[in-house]
Structures are given as C-alpha cells and as structure tokens.
N, C-alpha and C positions, 0 to 999 in steps of 0.2 A: 585557690588552685584545686582544692579538693572537689569543689563543685564542678569545675571543668573536667576533672578526671572521670566524673561519673558518665560523661557522654562517650559512647563508643566511637572509635575512629574508623575510617574506611579500611585501614589495614587489619584492625581487629575483626571487622565484619567479613573480610576476605578469609581470615582464619576460621571463623565460624562456618562460612559456606564450605570451605575445604573439608573441615572435620565432619560436618553433617553428611557430606557425600561419602565419607568413609564410615558412616553409621556410628560415629562416636556419640556418647551420651552428653547431655547438657552439663552434667557434673564434671565430666572429663574436660569439656571445652572450657568451663569456668576455671578449672585448675590451670590449664595451659595459658590462659589470659590473665590469671590472678584477679579474677572477677568473682562477684557473688553469683551463685547459681541462679538466683531470682532475676538478675540482670540478663543473663543469657536466655532464660526461659521466656521472659517478657519480650525480648527482642525477636526470638524465633516465632513465638505465638502471634506476634503482630503480622507476620507474613505467611506462615504456614497454617492456613485456616482449614483447607481441605486436604485429604490424603494425597491428592495429585499435585499439590502446590510444591514448588521448589524455592528454597530461600535464595535470594539474589543479593549479594553484598552491594552491588552497584545501585540497584533500585532502592534498597533499604537506606543507603547513605544519602541518595537524592531526597528521599522522603524526609529523613530526619533533619537535614539542613533546611529544607523548605518549611517544615513544620515549625522549627525553631524561629525562623525569620518572620513567619506569618501568623503567629498565634493570635495577634490582635486584629487580624484582617482576614477573616475566614471567608472563602468563597465555597461553592459546592464541592469542588475538587479537594480543597483542604479539609472540608468538614467530614467527608466520608472516605474512610481508609480504603475500602474495597474499590471504590470508584477511582481513587487516586492511583492505586496500584495498577489498575487496568490501563489508565491513561499513560502513566510513566513507562510501564512495560511496553506499550505500543510505541511510544516515542523512541525508546532505546532500541526497539526492533526496526526502526527506520520507517514506521508508518506515519502518514500525514494525519493532522487533526480530522480531516474529512473521513479518512479510512477508519480511524479510531471510533469516531461518533457512529459511523455506519455499522461497525462490528458490534458495538455495544447494543445498538438497536436490534440487531439481528440475534444476538446471543441472549439478551435480557429484555425481551419485548414487553413484559408486564411488571418490571421492577422499576419503581419510581426513583429509587436511589441511583440505580445504574441507568440513568437517562441523562444525556447531556448533548448539546449541540456543538458542532465544530467551532462555532463562533465563541462559545464559552471557553473552550480549550485554548483558543488563540488569546483570549483576554487574560486567562490565567498565566499563560507563558509571558505575555508582554507587560503584565502589570508591574513587574519589578525587573524590567529589562536591563537596568544598570547594575543589578546585583550579580554576584558571582554565579548563583544558581540560574538566574534569569538568562545570563549569557550562555550558560551551558545548555539550557533548554532550547534557546533560539538556534543553537548550532545543530540540534537534532532535527530541526525542520528541514523539509526538502530543499528550500531555497535560502533559509536562515538569513532573511533580511533583518538588519538591526532595528529598523522601524517598519511598522505595518504600512502597507500601501493604503491610500485613501480611496474612498468611494468604491470599495469592492464588495459591498453588501449584496447578498443574494437578491436578484430581481431589481437592483437599483438602476440598471440600464437595459434597454431593449436589445435583443440580439441583433447583430448586423447581418446575420445570415437570413436571406429571404426565403419564405415558404418552407421553413424547416418543420419537421414533424417530430413532436416530443415523444420520448420513450414510453410515456404513459399510453400512447396509442399503438404501441407495438403489440402484435398478437401474443396472448398469454402463453401459447405453446412454446414460444422462444425461451421463456424462463425455465421451462421444464426440461430442456435439453433432450427431448425425445426424438427430434428430427434433425438431420444434418442440413447445413446450408445457411446457418445464421452466424454471422461474423461480427467481430469487434475490431475497430481500427483506431490508430493513434499515431502520433509522431514522437520519436525519441530525440530530444534536442541535445546537440553537442556543446562543447565548451564555448563560452562567450555568446551563445545563442546564434552562432554563425554557420551551423551545419545541422543536419538532421537525417534520420532514416525513418522510413515508415514501417510500422508493425501491424500485421493483420492476423487474427487468430480465430479459428472456428470453435464455437462454443461447446459442441458435443465431443469432438475428437481431439481438441486442443492442437490441431494441425496449424502450423505457423508459417507465415511468409515474412521475410525481412526485405524491405524494399529500398533500393538505392534511389535517392532523389537528388537532383542538382540544386534545388532551392525549395522554399516553403510556399511558393505561390500556388494558389488554388488550382490553376490550370495544370501546372506541373505535377502536383500531387495526385489529382484525380486521374490524369492520363496514365501515370505509372500504376496507380491502384487498379484501373480498368484493364491495363495490359496484363497484370498479374492475375486478376480474378478471371479473365476470359480464357486462361489456360485450364480452368476447371470446368467439368461438365455443367450444363445449365441447371440441373437439379440441385447442385451444390451452391448455386448463387441465388439466394433468396433475400436475405436482409443484411444490412450492416448497421451497427450502432457506433456512433462517434461522439466525441465531446463537442464543445462549442468553438473549436478553433476555426479561424477564418480560412484555413487551408481546405475546408470542406464546403466553402461557399458555392462551389461549382457542383453541388450534389445532384442537381437535376440532370446534368449532363452525364454524371456517373450512372445514374439510374437508367438513362436512355441507352447507354453503351453496354451495360452489364445485365440489365433486367433486375437489379437489386434495389429494394426499397431501403432508403437511408433514414434512420431514426437518430435523434440527438438526445444525449443524456442531459440531465439538469446541470446548471453551472456548479462547479466545486463539489460534484457528487461522483467521485472517481469509482466508488464501490459499485455504481450502476454498470460499470464496465470491468467488473472484478477479474474476469478471465484475462482480459488484455493487460490489466495492471500487474497481475501475477506473472504473466509471460514477460512483460517488460523487465520485471525484476530478474528473471532468469537470463534474459539477454544481457543485462548489465554485468553478469559474471564474465561475459566475453568482452564487453565494451564498457568499462566502468565510467562513472562520472568524470568529466574532464577529457573525454575522448573527442578528438576532432574527426568527425565522420568524413570530411573532405579528403582525409589522408587514408581512409579505410577503403581498400579495393573491394570490388563486387565479389571477388572470389572469397575474401575473408567473411563477408556477410553470408555467402552461400554455405561456407563451412559451418558457421554458427547455426544457421537454419537447419542444415542436415543433422547436426548434433542434437538439436532440440527435438526434431521430429523423429529421431531414433532413440530417444531417451525414455526408458520405462517410467510410467507415471502411476503412482499409487491410486489416484482418482480414476484411472482407467483400468484398474485391476492389474496393474503392472504391464499392460500392453503399451506399445508406443503409439504416438499420434499417427505415424506413417502406417502402422498395421491397422489402426482403427479406420482411417479414411479409405484405405484400399478395401477393407472389409465392406464398408458402406457402398463403394463403387461396384464391387462384385455382387453384392446382394441386389443392387438396383438392376444390374445387367441380367441377373438370373430371373 
C-alpha cells in the first residue's frame, strides 16, 4: 500500500495546479498534500521546463498513467517527455494527429526529437486501444473510431478527382498573404453524415462565407460556391484551395464560372488549409458537433457569418474581416 501511496492522484495534481496558479511555494503545496517536498518538486519540474510553461493536472495525469502502463514498450512519444507533452496537449486541445504533426514540424523544424508523423501518433493512440488510457485517447480524436480504418495510408489510392492541381503548384505569393483573393473551402458535416454546410474563407482578410447546401453532390456544392463567390468583385476571385473531397470533383466547372483556379491540398494534411480549419473551429461555437444542418435556417447561418465577419481578430491587428475586405475594395477602387 505504501508503494501505491507514492503515486500522485489526479485530485492531488488538481490541487497542485490550483495552488501554483495562486503562486504558492512547493513547500506549501507539499504540506497541504502531506507529501515530501521532493515529490512536488519532481512533479512540477517534469512539466514546467520553460518560464512560459503552465502545469496542467490533466496532462500530467494522462502522462503518468501512460508512462506506468508502457514502461516496457517504449515508442518515440513515450521516450521523449517534451514530445509527449506536445502531442497530449494537442489532443486535449481538440487537435487531430495531422494538425499536431504539422504544428510540430512548423514550430520545431530542426529538432529531431520534436519530429513525428501523424501516422506514428495514431499508432501510439491505438497500440493499447483496450486500455483505460487508450479509450480516453481515442475519444479525443475528431471521429474517435474504436478501430482504425483499413487502407487509409497516404498515397495508397489514386484520387478519384480528375485533373486536380496539387497545392505544391499554387503560386508562392498565396502563402505570404500579401494579396487578397485567395480562398480556402471546405464542408462542415452534420450529425450522422446526413447534412452539411459549406465554409469559404479568404486567407488575407479572414472574411468568411457560410453556405447553405441541400446535399453533398459535387454539382450542388460547386453551384452554391460559384453563386456566392460571384457576388464578390473579380479581383477578389483568384484561387481556392480545397481538400480531396469528391464534392469538388466539378472543380473545372467552378473555375469556368468564377475564374478561380482550384488547388487541392494533400490527403490528411488539414494544416495546409489552416485558415479554413481555424475558421471552422469558430463556426463550431455557433453550430457544435451533433448539429443537424437540415434543421438550421439560412437566416441562422447568415447571423453566424455576420458575427464572424464583425469579430475583431488579433491576427488582423484587432480589425474585423469586414473592415479588412472593405478596405481592400476601397483601395482597389482608388
């Protein structure tokens, strides 16, 4: 029993997190928990490596349980504490393995320890899917399937979309966000995969359209997208970047009707459309997962769209997307 007593519980970690936020010393925390000061010091130092780091009871408890269960079966995530912290923090923040792998590559480009593929993250999660922790991790995934789908490896199947142009061929200036008119598009799926709405966001201004669609057929989606995009001046209709969903199979027709070149992101690489992914997260505040979009009136979509476009954004210097796009239109007219 004494050996088991040495392991901190989640409730104790919550006390540690709470008291640290109150700037209490490690000695004070140790007395409150009737623990040795060294136990508290070791626990905090495991997670607070940099001055900006914040101790998280939830992440620490996840790590401790997984570390105990997998001491004899180490993978890269279990081997490197810093990497594991990043991955688990991402999962607890609602990020997908693809987004986590993409962010690691972006933030730590030359760090071999902080380098991992999304496939390795999935393997880590599903390696012990029957365990308590494994089930918890699976529930943090966007779709939390109990078993992994087969034959989903990158590049294992050719795209069914004809004549698609890969994002690698998109003009470099699009990445720089210096010019207006470059958009990212997606579908947001409703409950039971039986309904959806379209989302389109301009990369520079973050101006957003939320599109009501009757079904996910390519003809329906591209017609609605073209109708919306053609309400904008021609100089604001340059490119659109999309994922590999079949709803964009009619992309050549969309180009013909709008004058926009359509580029396709790589499979399972949602970070390549990061502006759209972030915007979809904001839209989910209005329409959370489990929403049946068939029951959402177009007026409700427009209200959410208006709210987003009039929301001050830090990335825009606290201007709104509406202000930014009107400024671009006025500058062009001048």
